C-alpha positions in Angstrom: 0.1 0.6 23.1 3.4 1.0 22.4 5.3 2.9 19.5 5.7 0.8 16.6 9.1 3.1 14.7 7.8 1.4 11.3 4.9 4.3 11.2 5.1 8.0 12.0 4.1 9.4 15.0 0.4 10.4 13.8 -0.1 6.5 12.5 0.1 4.3 15.5 -3.0 3.0 15.1 -5.3 1.7 11.8 -8.0 5.2 12.4 -5.2 7.0 12.1 -3.4 5.4 9.2 -6.7 5.4 7.8 -6.1 9.9 8.3 -2.8 9.7 6.5 -4.5 8.1 3.3 -7.0 10.1 3.2 -5.0 12.7 3.1 -2.1 11.5 1.2 -5.3 10.5 -1.5 -6.2 14.0 -1.1 -3.2 15.6 -2.3 -2.9 13.3 -5.4 -6.2 12.1 -7.4 -3.8 9.7 -9.3 -3.4 7.7 -6.4 -6.6 7.0 -6.6 -7.6 7.1 -10.2 -4.6 5.1 -11.4 -5.0 2.5 -8.6 -5.6 -1.1 -9.4 -7.5 -3.5 -7.3 -3.7 -4.7 -6.3 -3.0 -0.9 -5.0 -6.2 -1.0 -3.0 -5.5 -4.0 -1.5 -2.1 -2.7 -1.0 -3.3 0.4 0.5 -5.7 -2.1 3.1 -2.9 -3.3 4.2 -0.9 -0.4 5.2 -4.6 0.9 6.8 -4.2 -2.4 9.3 -0.7 -2.5 9.9 0.3 -5.0 7.8 2.6 -2.9 4.9 4.3 0.3 6.5 4.1 2.9 3.6 7.2 2.7 2.7 6.7 -1.2 1.8 3.5 0.1 0.1 4.8 2.1 -2.4 7.9 -0.4 -3.4 5.1 -3.4 -3.9 3.0 -0.9 -6.0 6.0 0.4 -7.9 7.1 -3.2 -8.2 6.9 -4.7 -12.0 4.2 -7.5 -11.9 5.4 -10.4 -12.8 3.8 -12.6 -14.3 4.7 -16.7 -14.8 4.6 -17.1 -19.0 2.3 -20.2 -18.7 2.3 -20.1 -22.6 6.2 -21.3 -23.1 6.8 -23.7 -20.1 8.5 -27.0 -21.5 6.0 -29.8 -21.6 
């Protein structure tokens, strides 16, 4: 396995990233209490190696903008 700089030296495999996430959640329980299903999916994408932790945080903290379907021109 080659080193991926997107993740830290102790988070190169899914098992290592899952362990990092467990440690983060243990030190900050609000990450679990306040997490929406969307945020839980982001955590899963981090463990799978699809997102870095920085990307997870940016997406988690970004405002969720939904289309205004009720005020569309007809």
